Structures are given as C-alpha cells and as structure tokens.
N, C-alpha and C positions, 0 to 999 in steps of 0.2 A: 526503411520502414520505421515509423515512430512507435516506440513501445507504449503500452497503455499507461504506465505510471508517469512517463514524461508528459503525455497528453493531459493527464489529470493535474499535474503540477502547473502546466501552462494555463489550463482553464481556471484553476483556482487562483493563480496569480492575476489573471485578467479580471476576474470577479472581485478579488481583493483590492486591486487598484481602483476599480470603478466605485466600490463602496467607500474606500478611503477618500477619494476625491469628492464624492457626494457628502460625506460627513464633514470634511474640511470646509466645503462651500457653505453648508448649513451652519456650522459653527461660526465662521467668519461673518456670514450675513447676520446671524443672530446677535453677535456682539457689536455690530455696526462698523466693522472694519472694511466692508465692501460698499462701494457706492450703490444706492438702491433708490427706487421710486418711493415716494412718500407713502403710498397705499399698498405697496407690495409686502405681502406677509408669507411666511413659511407655513404657518398654521392659521386656520380660520379663527376669528375672535371667539366663537362659541366653544371650539375645541380647546383653545388656550385657557378660557375661563373654567371649563370642566376639569382640565388637568390641574389647574391651580387649586381648585376646591377639593380634589382627591389626589394628594401627592403620592399615595402608595402605588398608584398605577405606574408612575414614572420609575419608582424604585423596583417594582416587579419587572418592568421591561428591561431596566438596566441589568438586573440579576440574570434574566433569561439570556441577554446578549453576552454577558461575561461567561456564563456556562457554555453557550454555543462556541465562543472563542476558545475556551479551554479544551473542549472536545476537538475542535478543528486543529489546534496546535498539536495535540497528542496524535491525531491521525497523520498530520504532516510529518512529525518526527518518526513515526513508525514507517511511513512511506519512504523516507530517506534511508531507512535501515538502522537507525539508532535503536538500541535496546535489543538487537538480535545477537545471539551468541555465535562466536566464531566468524570465519570468513569463507567465501565460496572458493572452491578449488576448480579451476578450469581444466587442469590435468585430469583430476578425478572424474569430472563430468564427461570429458572426452573419452576416457577409458570406459566409462559406463555406457556411453552411446555406441562405441565400437563393439563392446561385448553384447549389446542388445540389438545389434543391427539386423539380425535375422528374425526378431520377434515382430509380429505385425501389430500396428496401431499404437505403439508407444508414443505419447505426445509430449511428455514433459519429464526431464530428468534433472537432478540437482545433487551435488555433493558439497557438503559444508564441513570444514574441519573446525572442531571446537576445542580450544585449548592446546591441542597438540597430542592429547591422549585419547581422543574419541573423534568419530566422524558420524555425520548424519547423511543418509542417502535417501532420496525421495524419487519415486518412479510413479508415473501416472499411465494407466492403460485402460482400454475399453473393457466393457463387460464380456465381450466375445473372446478376449485373450485367454490363453491357457495359463491360468495363474499358477498351477502346480509346476509347470515347466519353467515359468519365469522365476519362481522362488528357488527351484532347484538350481537353475543356472546362476542366479545371484549368490546362492550359498556355496556352491562348489567351485565356481570359477572367478566371477567378477569381483566380489568383495575382497577376496584375498589379493588379487592383482592390484586393486586400488590401494589397499593397505600398504603393499610393498612400494608402490611408486609415489604415494602421497605422504606417507608418514612411517611410523614404526610397524614392524610385523605384529606386535602385540596390541595394536591400537584397537579399542573397542569400536563397534559399529552398530548403529541403529538404522535399520532399513524400514522406511515407511512406503508401503505400497497402496496407492489410491486407485480404486477401480471405479471408473465413471459408469453411470447408469445409461446415459444418453448415447446418441450416435457419435462416432469419432469426428473430430474437427480437423480436417486436413490442412487448414491454413495455419494452425498453431505449430510452431517449431519447438525444438527441445531446448 
C-alpha cells in the first residue's frame, strides 16, 4: 500500500519535471538555440508588444512564481520531516498499540522521543470512544510502560488525544 505522502511526492515530482521541461523548451526556443519555423512564435505579437510596453507585469509574474516556489520548497521540506523535533519510536508505538488493543476505534497512534528527556504521544480516537477510560488507561498503565522501555523512568511525557468528530475510517491503520 502506498502511503499518502509518497504519492504526494511522486505527483509533485511529475508536475515539477513537466514544468521544468516546458520552461527549458520555452527558454531555448526564445533564445534561438532550437531549430524553429520562421513564423513560429511562443507569444502572439500583440501580447509581446503589450508586455514590452508594461514591464511591471513581467516582474509581478516573476515575483508571484518565486513566492510560489518558496512556499512549495517549504512544504516539501516539512513533508520530508525536516524541522520536526525528535525521532519516532517504533517500540513505543508498538507498546502503545498493544496497551490500547481493547479500546474500540483507535485509528492512529504515534510515539516520538524528543532529545532523550521527553516524549510525545499522540492518539486519535472517534467521538464515540470512552475518553475517560482511555485517559485513565494511558495515565495508569501505558505511559509508564513506554517510559521504562523507550527511555528513562523520569522522562517527561506529553500526551495528545485527538477526538475525531466524523465516523471512524476502518481503512486507516495505526
């Protein structure tokens, strides 16, 4: 099964290659480095004359494209995981899933160790779940067990419980 973020990266890569190829073709053709027909033009003569008379339009378009590229690069870096604190703990996530196996509707779990002195635990459950029982079980049993197996006994823990409003999605794994 392909994960969503891998599909996003593949799709963005394909779109990026197509846009890069189109831009390279236009640049090479505009500078006369490609063989072309005598009357073949990238822009109509009226559009070219209008852009020559109003150069600020080209600068505004270039600025908009640079801003879009900067936003895209930032999004890609965040999708790659750069800028996130800590690292995921597979052992901690497995212990969390085993501890929550009798709870109905848990759809997503994650344990991240930050620095070595704290950890972040995230659990997603439906609105129909017994949140009080879930919090009690996390507080009394599971968090302490994860602390012992993943790091030090005195490690701080931040537990984030996300309660979904809509119906449960059975296709989503933990």
